[in-house]
Biopython code that builds the backbone (N, CA, C, O; Angstrom):
import numpy as np
from Bio.PDB.StructureBuilder import StructureBuilder

atoms = [
    (1, "MET", "N", (-3.831, 24.359, 7.472)),
    (1, "MET", "CA", (-3.837, 23.463, 6.337)),
    (1, "MET", "C", (-3.258, 22.094, 6.679)),
    (1, "MET", "O", (-3.819, 21.092, 6.237)),
    (2, "PRO", "N", (-2.151, 21.989, 7.452)),
    (2, "PRO", "CA", (-1.626, 20.668, 7.780)),
    (2, "PRO", "C", (-2.606, 19.822, 8.596)),
    (2, "PRO", "O", (-2.597, 18.598, 8.467)),
    (3, "ALA", "N", (-3.443, 20.430, 9.424)),
    (3, "ALA", "CA", (-4.415, 19.668, 10.203)),
    (3, "ALA", "C", (-5.449, 19.034, 9.278)),
    (3, "ALA", "O", (-5.846, 17.887, 9.484)),
    (4, "LYS", "N", (-5.884, 19.772, 8.265)),
    (4, "LYS", "CA", (-6.836, 19.220, 7.302)),
    (4, "LYS", "C", (-6.213, 18.072, 6.524)),
    (4, "LYS", "O", (-6.875, 17.073, 6.241)),
    (5, "ARG", "N", (-4.957, 18.217, 6.185)),
    (5, "ARG", "CA", (-4.257, 17.169, 5.440)),
    (5, "ARG", "C", (-4.150, 15.892, 6.273)),
    (5, "ARG", "O", (-4.298, 14.789, 5.746)),
    (6, "GLY", "N", (-3.895, 16.042, 7.562)),
    (6, "GLY", "CA", (-3.825, 14.887, 8.453)),
    (6, "GLY", "C", (-5.170, 14.187, 8.589)),
    (6, "GLY", "O", (-5.238, 12.959, 8.628)),
    (7, "VAL", "N", (-6.237, 14.972, 8.660)),
    (7, "VAL", "CA", (-7.576, 14.395, 8.749)),
    (7, "VAL", "C", (-7.905, 13.648, 7.463)),
    (7, "VAL", "O", (-8.481, 12.561, 7.504)),
    (8, "LEU", "N", (-7.539, 14.229, 6.321)),
    (8, "LEU", "CA", (-7.790, 13.551, 5.043)),
    (8, "LEU", "C", (-6.986, 12.260, 4.926)),
    (8, "LEU", "O", (-7.493, 11.254, 4.430)),
    (9, "ARG", "N", (-5.746, 12.286, 5.378)),
    (9, "ARG", "CA", (-4.935, 11.065, 5.354)),
    (9, "ARG", "C", (-5.546, 9.990, 6.235)),
    (9, "ARG", "O", (-5.614, 8.824, 5.848)),
    (10, "GLY", "N", (-5.986, 10.381, 7.410)),
    (10, "GLY", "CA", (-6.606, 9.425, 8.317)),
    (10, "GLY", "C", (-7.889, 8.842, 7.745)),
    (10, "GLY", "O", (-8.131, 7.640, 7.853)),
    (11, "ALA", "N", (-8.708, 9.688, 7.137)),
    (11, "ALA", "CA", (-9.951, 9.209, 6.531)),
    (11, "ALA", "C", (-9.665, 8.275, 5.366)),
    (11, "ALA", "O", (-10.350, 7.266, 5.198)),
    (12, "PHE", "N", (-8.657, 8.600, 4.557)),
    (12, "PHE", "CA", (-8.299, 7.755, 3.438)),
    (12, "PHE", "C", (-7.768, 6.407, 3.925)),
    (12, "PHE", "O", (-8.093, 5.367, 3.353)),
    (13, "ALA", "N", (-6.957, 6.426, 4.974)),
    (13, "ALA", "CA", (-6.449, 5.173, 5.541)),
    (13, "ALA", "C", (-7.586, 4.333, 6.104)),
    (13, "ALA", "O", (-7.581, 3.109, 5.975)),
    (14, "LEU", "N", (-8.556, 4.986, 6.728)),
    (14, "LEU", "CA", (-9.702, 4.271, 7.276)),
    (14, "LEU", "C", (-10.538, 3.637, 6.171)),
    (14, "LEU", "O", (-10.995, 2.504, 6.316)),
    (15, "VAL", "N", (-10.741, 4.351, 5.074)),
    (15, "VAL", "CA", (-11.495, 3.809, 3.943)),
    (15, "VAL", "C", (-10.757, 2.624, 3.332)),
    (15, "VAL", "O", (-11.379, 1.615, 2.997)),
    (16, "CYS", "N", (-9.437, 2.733, 3.182)),
    (16, "CYS", "CA", (-8.655, 1.622, 2.633)),
    (16, "CYS", "C", (-8.699, 0.410, 3.561)),
    (16, "CYS", "O", (-8.845, -0.721, 3.096)),
    (17, "ALA", "N", (-8.577, 0.634, 4.855)),
    (17, "ALA", "CA", (-8.646, -0.467, 5.814)),
    (17, "ALA", "C", (-10.035, -1.105, 5.808)),
    (17, "ALA", "O", (-10.163, -2.322, 5.946)),
    (18, "ALA", "N", (-11.065, -0.288, 5.650)),
    (18, "ALA", "CA", (-12.423, -0.830, 5.562)),
    (18, "ALA", "C", (-12.583, -1.690, 4.312)),
    (18, "ALA", "O", (-13.254, -2.721, 4.347)),
    (19, "GLY", "N", (-11.976, -1.273, 3.220)),
    (19, "GLY", "CA", (-12.030, -2.078, 1.999)),
    (19, "GLY", "C", (-11.369, -3.426, 2.179)),
    (19, "GLY", "O", (-11.887, -4.443, 1.720)),
    (20, "ALA", "N", (-10.226, -3.440, 2.846)),
    (20, "ALA", "CA", (-9.544, -4.705, 3.102)),
    (20, "ALA", "C", (-10.375, -5.572, 4.046)),
    (20, "ALA", "O", (-10.500, -6.778, 3.830)),
    (21, "ALA", "N", (-10.937, -4.974, 5.078)),
    (21, "ALA", "CA", (-11.744, -5.737, 6.032)),
    (21, "ALA", "C", (-13.003, -6.301, 5.372)),
    (21, "ALA", "O", (-13.389, -7.438, 5.643)),
    (22, "LEU", "N", (-13.633, -5.521, 4.520)),
    (22, "LEU", "CA", (-14.829, -6.011, 3.824)),
    (22, "LEU", "C", (-14.497, -7.172, 2.901)),
    (22, "LEU", "O", (-15.277, -8.117, 2.791)),
    (23, "ALA", "N", (-13.355, -7.113, 2.240)),
    (23, "ALA", "CA", (-12.967, -8.208, 1.352)),
    (23, "ALA", "C", (-12.592, -9.456, 2.137)),
    (23, "ALA", "O", (-12.940, -10.569, 1.740)),
    (24, "LEU", "N", (-11.888, -9.280, 3.245)),
    (24, "LEU", "CA", (-11.478, -10.435, 4.038)),
    (24, "LEU", "C", (-12.659, -11.095, 4.744)),
    (24, "LEU", "O", (-12.684, -12.316, 4.900)),
    (25, "ALA", "N", (-13.631, -10.302, 5.171)),
    (25, "ALA", "CA", (-14.811, -10.843, 5.847)),
    (25, "ALA", "C", (-15.870, -11.311, 4.861)),
    (25, "ALA", "O", (-16.870, -11.899, 5.273)),
    (26, "ASP", "N", (-15.678, -11.067, 3.585)),
    (26, "ASP", "CA", (-16.605, -11.461, 2.519)),
    (26, "ASP", "C", (-18.000, -10.892, 2.754)),
    (26, "ASP", "O", (-19.003, -11.590, 2.604)),
    (27, "VAL", "N", (-18.048, -9.622, 3.121)),
    (27, "VAL", "CA", (-19.307, -8.931, 3.343)),
    (27, "VAL", "C", (-19.827, -8.429, 2.000)),
    (27, "VAL", "O", (-19.104, -7.781, 1.244)),
    (28, "ASP", "N", (-21.086, -8.737, 1.717)),
    (28, "ASP", "CA", (-21.673, -8.350, 0.442)),
    (28, "ASP", "C", (-22.400, -7.018, 0.606)),
    (28, "ASP", "O", (-23.553, -6.974, 1.035)),
    (29, "THR", "N", (-21.710, -5.936, 0.258)),
    (29, "THR", "CA", (-22.262, -4.593, 0.360)),
    (29, "THR", "C", (-21.777, -3.773, -0.835)),
    (29, "THR", "O", (-20.704, -4.049, -1.371)),
    (30, "PRO", "N", (-22.539, -2.781, -1.255)),
    (30, "PRO", "CA", (-22.080, -1.942, -2.377)),
    (30, "PRO", "C", (-20.783, -1.182, -2.073)),
    (30, "PRO", "O", (-20.031, -0.857, -2.992)),
    (31, "LEU", "N", (-20.519, -0.901, -0.812)),
    (31, "LEU", "CA", (-19.291, -0.188, -0.462)),
    (31, "LEU", "C", (-18.045, -1.024, -0.749)),
    (31, "LEU", "O", (-16.967, -0.479, -0.990)),
    (32, "ARG", "N", (-18.194, -2.328, -0.724)),
    (32, "ARG", "CA", (-17.050, -3.216, -1.003)),
    (32, "ARG", "C", (-16.539, -2.996, -2.424)),
    (32, "ARG", "O", (-15.336, -3.079, -2.671)),
    (33, "MET", "N", (-17.437, -2.721, -3.346)),
    (33, "MET", "CA", (-17.042, -2.515, -4.737)),
    (33, "MET", "C", (-16.263, -1.207, -4.928)),
    (33, "MET", "O", (-15.615, -1.023, -5.959)),
    (34, "ILE", "N", (-16.319, -0.315, -3.965)),
    (34, "ILE", "CA", (-15.581, 0.947, -4.029)),
    (34, "ILE", "C", (-14.326, 0.885, -3.171)),
    (34, "ILE", "O", (-13.239, 1.246, -3.621)),
    (35, "PHE", "N", (-14.479, 0.427, -1.935)),
    (35, "PHE", "CA", (-13.378, 0.481, -0.972)),
    (35, "PHE", "C", (-12.276, -0.529, -1.257)),
    (35, "PHE", "O", (-11.099, -0.212, -1.087)),
    (36, "THR", "N", (-12.631, -1.747, -1.690)),
    (36, "THR", "CA", (-11.605, -2.772, -1.917)),
    (36, "THR", "C", (-10.696, -2.428, -3.094)),
    (36, "THR", "O", (-9.478, -2.529, -2.944)),
    (37, "PRO", "N", (-11.217, -2.025, -4.265)),
    (37, "PRO", "CA", (-10.291, -1.608, -5.327)),
    (37, "PRO", "C", (-9.456, -0.388, -4.935)),
    (37, "PRO", "O", (-8.310, -0.253, -5.362)),
    (38, "LEU", "N", (-10.027, 0.488, -4.132)),
    (38, "LEU", "CA", (-9.259, 1.635, -3.652)),
    (38, "LEU", "C", (-8.076, 1.159, -2.811)),
    (38, "LEU", "O", (-6.963, 1.667, -2.953)),
    (39, "PHE", "N", (-8.318, 0.186, -1.939)),
    (39, "PHE", "CA", (-7.231, -0.395, -1.140)),
    (39, "PHE", "C", (-6.189, -1.035, -2.054)),
    (39, "PHE", "O", (-4.991, -0.803, -1.890)),
    (40, "LEU", "N", (-6.639, -1.836, -3.009)),
    (40, "LEU", "CA", (-5.710, -2.564, -3.877)),
    (40, "LEU", "C", (-4.866, -1.619, -4.736)),
    (40, "LEU", "O", (-3.707, -1.916, -5.023)),
    (41, "LEU", "N", (-5.425, -0.510, -5.139)),
    (41, "LEU", "CA", (-4.681, 0.421, -5.982)),
    (41, "LEU", "C", (-3.852, 1.417, -5.178)),
    (41, "LEU", "O", (-2.815, 1.881, -5.653)),
    (42, "ALA", "N", (-4.293, 1.748, -3.977)),
    (42, "ALA", "CA", (-3.607, 2.791, -3.219)),
    (42, "ALA", "C", (-2.413, 2.285, -2.426)),
    (42, "ALA", "O", (-1.391, 2.968, -2.356)),
    (43, "VAL", "N", (-2.519, 1.109, -1.831)),
    (43, "VAL", "CA", (-1.486, 0.659, -0.897)),
    (43, "VAL", "C", (-0.109, 0.518, -1.546)),
    (43, "VAL", "O", (0.850, 1.078, -1.015)),
    (44, "PRO", "N", (0.045, -0.198, -2.664)),
    (44, "PRO", "CA", (1.403, -0.291, -3.233)),
    (44, "PRO", "C", (1.933, 1.052, -3.728)),
    (44, "PRO", "O", (3.123, 1.340, -3.597)),
    (45, "GLY", "N", (1.060, 1.863, -4.291)),
    (45, "GLY", "CA", (1.491, 3.157, -4.804)),
    (45, "GLY", "C", (1.930, 4.109, -3.712)),
    (45, "GLY", "O", (2.949, 4.786, -3.850)),
    (46, "ILE", "N", (1.171, 4.170, -2.627)),
    (46, "ILE", "CA", (1.527, 5.057, -1.521)),
    (46, "ILE", "C", (2.793, 4.576, -0.833)),
    (46, "ILE", "O", (3.624, 5.380, -0.411)),
    (47, "ALA", "N", (2.938, 3.254, -0.722)),
    (47, "ALA", "CA", (4.156, 2.716, -0.107)),
    (47, "ALA", "C", (5.386, 3.056, -0.953)),
    (47, "ALA", "O", (6.432, 3.414, -0.412)),
    (48, "ALA", "N", (5.262, 2.946, -2.274)),
    (48, "ALA", "CA", (6.385, 3.292, -3.151)),
    (48, "ALA", "C", (6.667, 4.787, -3.121)),
    (48, "ALA", "O", (7.824, 5.203, -3.176)),
    (49, "MET", "N", (5.622, 5.593, -3.034)),
    (49, "MET", "CA", (5.827, 7.039, -2.951)),
    (49, "MET", "C", (6.518, 7.422, -1.647)),
    (49, "MET", "O", (7.247, 8.413, -1.598)),
    (50, "GLY", "N", (6.293, 6.643, -0.592)),
    (50, "GLY", "CA", (6.958, 6.903, 0.673)),
    (50, "GLY", "C", (8.464, 6.723, 0.579)),
    (50, "GLY", "O", (9.216, 7.369, 1.308)),
    (51, "LEU", "N", (8.907, 5.847, -0.315)),
    (51, "LEU", "CA", (10.343, 5.669, -0.513)),
    (51, "LEU", "C", (10.967, 6.848, -1.256)),
    (51, "LEU", "O", (12.175, 7.069, -1.175)),
    (52, "LEU", "N", (10.150, 7.595, -1.973)),
    (52, "LEU", "CA", (10.657, 8.671, -2.829)),
    (52, "LEU", "C", (10.240, 10.047, -2.313)),
    (52, "LEU", "O", (9.969, 10.946, -3.109)),
    (53, "ARG", "N", (10.186, 10.219, -1.006)),
    (53, "ARG", "CA", (9.741, 11.493, -0.443)),
    (53, "ARG", "C", (10.643, 12.662, -0.796)),
    (53, "ARG", "O", (10.170, 13.792, -0.910)),
    (54, "ASP", "N", (11.934, 12.412, -0.970)),
    (54, "ASP", "CA", (12.858, 13.511, -1.235)),
    (54, "ASP", "C", (13.003, 13.806, -2.732)),
    (54, "ASP", "O", (13.811, 14.652, -3.117)),
    (55, "ARG", "N", (12.254, 13.141, -3.552)),
    (55, "ARG", "CA", (12.301, 13.368, -4.999)),
    (55, "ARG", "C", (11.232, 14.372, -5.420)),
    (55, "ARG", "O", (10.459, 14.867, -4.600)),
    (56, "ASP", "N", (11.212, 14.650, -6.698)),
    (56, "ASP", "CA", (10.203, 15.511, -7.286)),
    (56, "ASP", "C", (8.819, 14.876, -7.076)),
    (56, "ASP", "O", (8.672, 13.674, -7.301)),
    (57, "PRO", "N", (7.810, 15.637, -6.656)),
    (57, "PRO", "CA", (6.488, 15.047, -6.393)),
    (57, "PRO", "C", (5.868, 14.370, -7.619)),
    (57, "PRO", "O", (5.211, 13.337, -7.488)),
    (58, "LEU", "N", (6.073, 14.940, -8.800)),
    (58, "LEU", "CA", (5.518, 14.318, -10.002)),
    (58, "LEU", "C", (6.199, 12.985, -10.298)),
    (58, "LEU", "O", (5.550, 12.038, -10.742)),
    (59, "THR", "N", (7.488, 12.912, -10.055)),
    (59, "THR", "CA", (8.218, 11.657, -10.239)),
    (59, "THR", "C", (7.729, 10.613, -9.246)),
    (59, "THR", "O", (7.496, 9.462, -9.616)),
    (60, "ALA", "N", (7.573, 11.008, -7.992)),
    (60, "ALA", "CA", (7.092, 10.077, -6.971)),
    (60, "ALA", "C", (5.684, 9.592, -7.300)),
    (60, "ALA", "O", (5.378, 8.413, -7.119)),
    (61, "LEU", "N", (4.834, 10.479, -7.778)),
    (61, "LEU", "CA", (3.471, 10.093, -8.144)),
    (61, "LEU", "C", (3.464, 9.121, -9.306)),
    (61, "LEU", "O", (2.744, 8.123, -9.272)),
    (62, "SER", "N", (4.253, 9.395, -10.336)),
    (62, "SER", "CA", (4.268, 8.506, -11.499)),
    (62, "SER", "C", (4.850, 7.139, -11.152)),
    (62, "SER", "O", (4.367, 6.121, -11.649)),
    (63, "VAL", "N", (5.874, 7.100, -10.310)),
    (63, "VAL", "CA", (6.432, 5.819, -9.877)),
    (63, "VAL", "C", (5.427, 5.085, -8.993)),
    (63, "VAL", "O", (5.318, 3.862, -9.076)),
    (64, "GLY", "N", (4.701, 5.801, -8.161)),
    (64, "GLY", "CA", (3.684, 5.186, -7.320)),
    (64, "GLY", "C", (2.561, 4.562, -8.127)),
    (64, "GLY", "O", (2.132, 3.446, -7.838)),
    (65, "VAL", "N", (2.084, 5.272, -9.134)),
    (65, "VAL", "CA", (1.024, 4.740, -10.000)),
    (65, "VAL", "C", (1.529, 3.519, -10.759)),
    (65, "VAL", "O", (0.827, 2.513, -10.864)),
    (66, "ALA", "N", (2.743, 3.609, -11.288)),
    (66, "ALA", "CA", (3.306, 2.478, -12.025)),
    (66, "ALA", "C", (3.505, 1.263, -11.118)),
    (66, "ALA", "O", (3.235, 0.133, -11.525)),
    (67, "THR", "N", (3.970, 1.492, -9.907)),
    (67, "THR", "CA", (4.157, 0.399, -8.952)),
    (67, "THR", "C", (2.832, -0.252, -8.596)),
    (67, "THR", "O", (2.736, -1.477, -8.516)),
    (68, "SER", "N", (1.828, 0.554, -8.388)),
    (68, "SER", "CA", (0.515, 0.028, -8.039)),
    (68, "SER", "C", (-0.057, -0.829, -9.167)),
    (68, "SER", "O", (-0.541, -1.937, -8.935)),
    (69, "LEU", "N", (0.004, -0.309, -10.374)),
    (69, "LEU", "CA", (-0.507, -1.075, -11.516)),
    (69, "LEU", "C", (0.302, -2.347, -11.738)),
    (69, "LEU", "O", (-0.267, -3.405, -12.005)),
    (70, "LEU", "N", (1.606, -2.252, -11.633)),
    (70, "LEU", "CA", (2.468, -3.406, -11.829)),
    (70, "LEU", "C", (2.191, -4.491, -10.797)),
    (70, "LEU", "O", (2.077, -5.665, -11.150)),
    (71, "ALA", "N", (2.082, -4.118, -9.543)),
    (71, "ALA", "CA", (1.840, -5.105, -8.491)),
    (71, "ALA", "C", (0.499, -5.808, -8.691)),
    (71, "ALA", "O", (0.411, -7.027, -8.546)),
    (72, "ASN", "N", (-0.531, -5.058, -9.019)),
    (72, "ASN", "CA", (-1.849, -5.660, -9.189)),
    (72, "ASN", "C", (-1.945, -6.516, -10.444)),
    (72, "ASN", "O", (-2.571, -7.576, -10.419)),
    (73, "VAL", "N", (-1.339, -6.079, -11.534)),
    (73, "VAL", "CA", (-1.370, -6.869, -12.761)),
    (73, "VAL", "C", (-0.557, -8.152, -12.601)),
    (73, "VAL", "O", (-0.999, -9.217, -13.031)),
    (74, "LEU", "N", (0.620, -8.065, -11.993)),
    (74, "LEU", "CA", (1.419, -9.269, -11.772)),
    (74, "LEU", "C", (0.718, -10.240, -10.828)),
    (74, "LEU", "O", (0.760, -11.451, -11.044)),
    (75, "LEU", "N", (0.083, -9.727, -9.800)),
    (75, "LEU", "CA", (-0.643, -10.588, -8.869)),
    (75, "LEU", "C", (-1.811, -11.273, -9.565)),
    (75, "LEU", "O", (-1.997, -12.479, -9.409)),
    (76, "ALA", "N", (-2.585, -10.538, -10.316)),
    (76, "ALA", "CA", (-3.720, -11.134, -11.015)),
    (76, "ALA", "C", (-3.251, -12.154, -12.049)),
    (76, "ALA", "O", (-3.862, -13.213, -12.190)),
    (77, "THR", "N", (-2.179, -11.849, -12.768)),
    (77, "THR", "CA", (-1.653, -12.788, -13.760)),
    (77, "THR", "C", (-1.165, -14.067, -13.099)),
    (77, "THR", "O", (-1.426, -15.161, -13.599)),
    (78, "ALA", "N", (-0.465, -13.943, -11.991)),
    (78, "ALA", "CA", (0.024, -15.131, -11.288)),
    (78, "ALA", "C", (-1.137, -15.958, -10.744)),
    (78, "ALA", "O", (-1.115, -17.187, -10.826)),
    (79, "MET", "N", (-2.134, -15.303, -10.199)),
    (79, "MET", "CA", (-3.270, -16.044, -9.661)),
    (79, "MET", "C", (-4.041, -16.760, -10.766)),
    (79, "MET", "O", (-4.515, -17.878, -10.558)),
    (80, "LEU", "N", (-4.173, -16.146, -11.918)),
    (80, "LEU", "CA", (-4.854, -16.801, -13.040)),
    (80, "LEU", "C", (-4.003, -17.910, -13.644)),
    (80, "LEU", "O", (-4.530, -18.949, -14.041)),
    (81, "THR", "N", (-2.710, -17.701, -13.717)),
    (81, "THR", "CA", (-1.821, -18.708, -14.286)),
    (81, "THR", "C", (-1.830, -19.986, -13.452)),
    (81, "THR", "O", (-1.881, -21.088, -13.998)),
    (82, "PHE", "N", (-1.780, -19.838, -12.144)),
    (82, "PHE", "CA", (-1.741, -21.007, -11.268)),
    (82, "PHE", "C", (-3.122, -21.474, -10.840)),
    (82, "PHE", "O", (-3.243, -22.313, -9.947)),
    (83, "ASP", "N", (-4.168, -20.940, -11.468)),
    (83, "ASP", "CA", (-5.546, -21.310, -11.188)),
    (83, "ASP", "C", (-5.847, -21.226, -9.690)),
    (83, "ASP", "O", (-6.431, -22.137, -9.103)),
    (84, "ALA", "N", (-5.441, -20.134, -9.104)),
    (84, "ALA", "CA", (-5.614, -19.925, -7.666)),
    (84, "ALA", "C", (-6.269, -18.582, -7.400)),
    (84, "ALA", "O", (-5.828, -17.842, -6.521)),
    (85, "TRP", "N", (-7.319, -18.256, -8.150)),
    (85, "TRP", "CA", (-7.955, -16.955, -8.000)),
    (85, "TRP", "C", (-8.684, -16.882, -6.661)),
    (85, "TRP", "O", (-9.535, -17.718, -6.359)),
    (86, "SER", "N", (-8.343, -15.878, -5.871)),
    (86, "SER", "CA", (-8.977, -15.673, -4.579)),
    (86, "SER", "C", (-8.870, -14.198, -4.220)),
    (86, "SER", "O", (-7.768, -13.672, -4.062)),
    (87, "PRO", "N", (-10.012, -13.530, -4.091)),
    (87, "PRO", "CA", (-9.950, -12.120, -3.699)),
    (87, "PRO", "C", (-9.297, -11.909, -2.338)),
    (87, "PRO", "O", (-8.574, -10.934, -2.136)),
    (88, "ARG", "N", (-9.551, -12.819, -1.412)),
    (88, "ARG", "CA", (-8.942, -12.698, -0.091)),
    (88, "ARG", "C", (-7.427, -12.796, -0.172)),
    (88, "ARG", "O", (-6.717, -12.012, 0.457)),
    (89, "ALA", "N", (-6.930, -13.759, -0.946)),
    (89, "ALA", "CA", (-5.479, -13.913, -1.092)),
    (89, "ALA", "C", (-4.874, -12.685, -1.760)),
    (89, "ALA", "O", (-3.764, -12.279, -1.414)),
    (90, "GLY", "N", (-5.585, -12.089, -2.711)),
    (90, "GLY", "CA", (-5.094, -10.883, -3.362)),
    (90, "GLY", "C", (-4.974, -9.722, -2.395)),
    (90, "GLY", "O", (-3.985, -8.989, -2.419)),
    (91, "VAL", "N", (-5.976, -9.549, -1.543)),
    (91, "VAL", "CA", (-5.944, -8.462, -0.567)),
    (91, "VAL", "C", (-4.814, -8.676, 0.432)),
    (91, "VAL", "O", (-4.097, -7.736, 0.774)),
    (92, "VAL", "N", (-4.656, -9.909, 0.898)),
    (92, "VAL", "CA", (-3.596, -10.197, 1.861)),
    (92, "VAL", "C", (-2.228, -9.988, 1.220)),
    (92, "VAL", "O", (-1.326, -9.433, 1.849)),
    (93, "THR", "N", (-2.070, -10.428, -0.023)),
    (93, "THR", "CA", (-0.787, -10.271, -0.705)),
    (93, "THR", "C", (-0.431, -8.800, -0.891)),
    (93, "THR", "O", (0.714, -8.409, -0.667)),
    (94, "ILE", "N", (-1.386, -7.993, -1.294)),
    (94, "ILE", "CA", (-1.137, -6.561, -1.470)),
    (94, "ILE", "C", (-0.834, -5.906, -0.122)),
    (94, "ILE", "O", (0.019, -5.022, -0.042)),
    (95, "ALA", "N", (-1.525, -6.334, 0.938)),
    (95, "ALA", "CA", (-1.264, -5.777, 2.268)),
    (95, "ALA", "C", (0.143, -6.136, 2.741)),
    (95, "ALA", "O", (0.839, -5.294, 3.308)),
    (96, "VAL", "N", (0.560, -7.364, 2.515)),
    (96, "VAL", "CA", (1.908, -7.782, 2.915)),
    (96, "VAL", "C", (2.956, -7.039, 2.096)),
    (96, "VAL", "O", (3.974, -6.605, 2.636)),
    (97, "LEU", "N", (2.714, -6.892, 0.798)),
    (97, "LEU", "CA", (3.655, -6.161, -0.056)),
    (97, "LEU", "C", (3.770, -4.701, 0.385)),
    (97, "LEU", "O", (4.874, -4.164, 0.480)),
    (98, "GLY", "N", (2.637, -4.062, 0.654)),
    (98, "GLY", "CA", (2.660, -2.680, 1.129)),
    (98, "GLY", "C", (3.365, -2.541, 2.467)),
    (98, "GLY", "O", (4.119, -1.592, 2.680)),
    (99, "GLY", "N", (3.122, -3.483, 3.369)),
    (99, "GLY", "CA", (3.799, -3.461, 4.661)),
    (99, "GLY", "C", (5.300, -3.659, 4.523)),
    (99, "GLY", "O", (6.084, -3.017, 5.222)),
    (100, "PHE", "N", (5.697, -4.552, 3.619)),
    (100, "PHE", "CA", (7.120, -4.781, 3.390)),
    (100, "PHE", "C", (7.802, -3.530, 2.846)),
    (100, "PHE", "O", (8.900, -3.179, 3.279)),
    (101, "ILE", "N", (7.157, -2.863, 1.905)),
    (101, "ILE", "CA", (7.738, -1.642, 1.343)),
    (101, "ILE", "C", (7.792, -0.544, 2.405)),
    (101, "ILE", "O", (8.742, 0.237, 2.440)),
    (102, "TYR", "N", (6.777, -0.482, 3.272)),
    (102, "TYR", "CA", (6.776, 0.506, 4.354)),
    (102, "TYR", "C", (7.938, 0.265, 5.317)),
    (102, "TYR", "O", (8.646, 1.202, 5.687)),
    (103, "VAL", "N", (8.130, -0.986, 5.719)),
    (103, "VAL", "CA", (9.240, -1.313, 6.621)),
    (103, "VAL", "C", (10.579, -1.039, 5.938)),
    (103, "VAL", "O", (11.517, -0.560, 6.575)),
    (104, "LEU", "N", (10.663, -1.341, 4.657)),
    (104, "LEU", "CA", (11.873, -1.046, 3.900)),
    (104, "LEU", "C", (12.169, 0.448, 3.928)),
    (104, "LEU", "O", (13.326, 0.849, 4.053)),
    (105, "GLY", "N", (11.137, 1.269, 3.813)),
    (105, "GLY", "CA", (11.317, 2.711, 3.895)),
    (105, "GLY", "C", (11.787, 3.161, 5.269)),
    (105, "GLY", "O", (12.614, 4.065, 5.379)),
    (106, "LEU", "N", (11.261, 2.532, 6.319)),
    (106, "LEU", "CA", (11.708, 2.879, 7.670)),
    (106, "LEU", "C", (13.175, 2.518, 7.879)),
    (106, "LEU", "O", (13.934, 3.288, 8.468)),
    (107, "VAL", "N", (13.562, 1.357, 7.398)),
    (107, "VAL", "CA", (14.953, 0.931, 7.551)),
    (107, "VAL", "C", (15.865, 1.804, 6.699)),
    (107, "VAL", "O", (16.951, 2.180, 7.139)),
    (108, "TYR", "N", (15.439, 2.123, 5.501)),
    (108, "TYR", "CA", (16.242, 2.936, 4.589)),
    (108, "TYR", "C", (16.429, 4.353, 5.123)),
    (108, "TYR", "O", (17.522, 4.915, 5.040)),
    (109, "ARG", "N", (15.368, 4.921, 5.665)),
    (109, "ARG", "CA", (15.429, 6.293, 6.176)),
    (109, "ARG", "C", (16.278, 6.378, 7.430)),
    (109, "ARG", "O", (16.953, 7.383, 7.656)),
    (110, "GLY", "N", (16.250, 5.328, 8.253)),
    (110, "GLY", "CA", (17.007, 5.370, 9.502)),
    (110, "GLY", "C", (16.531, 6.506, 10.376)),
    (110, "GLY", "O", (17.308, 7.404, 10.704)),
    (111, "ASN", "N", (15.257, 6.484, 10.763)),
    (111, "ASN", "CA", (14.663, 7.605, 11.485)),
    (111, "ASN", "C", (15.115, 7.713, 12.928)),
    (111, "ASN", "O", (14.526, 8.476, 13.694)),
    (112, "GLY", "N", (16.137, 6.979, 13.322)),
    (112, "GLY", "CA", (16.659, 7.110, 14.661)),
    (112, "GLY", "C", (16.166, 6.033, 15.610)),
    (112, "GLY", "O", (16.784, 5.793, 16.648)),
    (113, "SER", "N", (15.056, 5.379, 15.267)),
    (113, "SER", "CA", (14.537, 4.353, 16.154)),
    (113, "SER", "C", (15.257, 3.033, 15.969)),
    (113, "SER", "O", (15.177, 2.159, 16.833)),
    (114, "MET", "N", (15.962, 2.871, 14.852)),
    (114, "MET", "CA", (16.687, 1.635, 14.586)),
    (114, "MET", "C", (18.163, 1.961, 14.496)),
    (114, "MET", "O", (18.594, 2.604, 13.538)),
    (115, "GLN", "N", (18.936, 1.536, 15.461)),
    (115, "GLN", "CA", (20.373, 1.798, 15.477)),
    (115, "GLN", "C", (21.091, 0.530, 15.048)),
    (115, "GLN", "O", (20.697, -0.570, 15.435)),
    (116, "THR", "N", (22.143, 0.676, 14.248)),
    (116, "THR", "CA", (22.833, -0.480, 13.714)),
    (116, "THR", "C", (24.050, -0.888, 14.534)),
    (116, "THR", "O", (24.455, -2.049, 14.477)),
    (117, "GLY", "N", (24.622, -0.013, 15.261)),
    (117, "GLY", "CA", (25.801, -0.349, 16.057)),
    (117, "GLY", "C", (27.102, -0.139, 15.302)),
    (117, "GLY", "O", (28.169, -0.138, 15.915)),
    (118, "GLN", "N", (27.045, 0.037, 14.012)),
    (118, "GLN", "CA", (28.243, 0.328, 13.243)),
    (118, "GLN", "C", (28.454, 1.835, 13.214)),
    (118, "GLN", "O", (27.514, 2.608, 13.030)),
    (119, "GLY", "N", (29.648, 2.216, 13.390)),
    (119, "GLY", "CA", (29.983, 3.632, 13.316)),
    (119, "GLY", "C", (29.526, 4.422, 14.532)),
    (119, "GLY", "O", (29.560, 5.653, 14.519)),
    (120, "GLY", "N", (29.104, 3.738, 15.571)),
    (120, "GLY", "CA", (28.671, 4.443, 16.788)),
    (120, "GLY", "C", (29.882, 4.929, 17.548)),
    (120, "GLY", "O", (30.908, 4.251, 17.598)),
    (121, "GLY", "N", (29.766, 6.082, 18.129)),
    (121, "GLY", "CA", (30.929, 6.617, 18.789)),
    (121, "GLY", "C", (30.779, 6.928, 20.196)),
    (121, "GLY", "O", (31.728, 7.389, 20.830)),
]
sb = StructureBuilder()
sb.init_structure("model")
sb.init_model(0)
sb.init_chain("A")
sb.init_seg("    ")
for serial, (resi, resn, name, xyz) in enumerate(atoms, 1):
    if name == "N":
        sb.init_residue(resn, " ", resi, " ")
    sb.init_atom(name, np.array(xyz, "f"), 0.0, 1.0, " ", f" {name:<3s}", serial, name[0])
structure = sb.get_structure()
């Protein structure tokens, strides 16, 4: 079962990356209408859920969905307010936000690859 889960995660990541690439390259294909919104909705939510791995799964899921909706609504509102609507900028902003939350999770978890030097013995 874990091997299937890994394959599904990889396929989902590939689909999300394809959505971002299609939006950034401005390729006009029907798949863009499916893959790009999937990227925009999944990346912030999955990144937030990664911060809450040790919590209840339902709590992590609900916080992930709320984070995803909040990030996308705030981004769209800001882009409309400042008259700077750009699908490419939206995809890049969501990618940077997701990457920042991912790095924050790595630093917070302290998985051993990042040593601080304090308290070392």
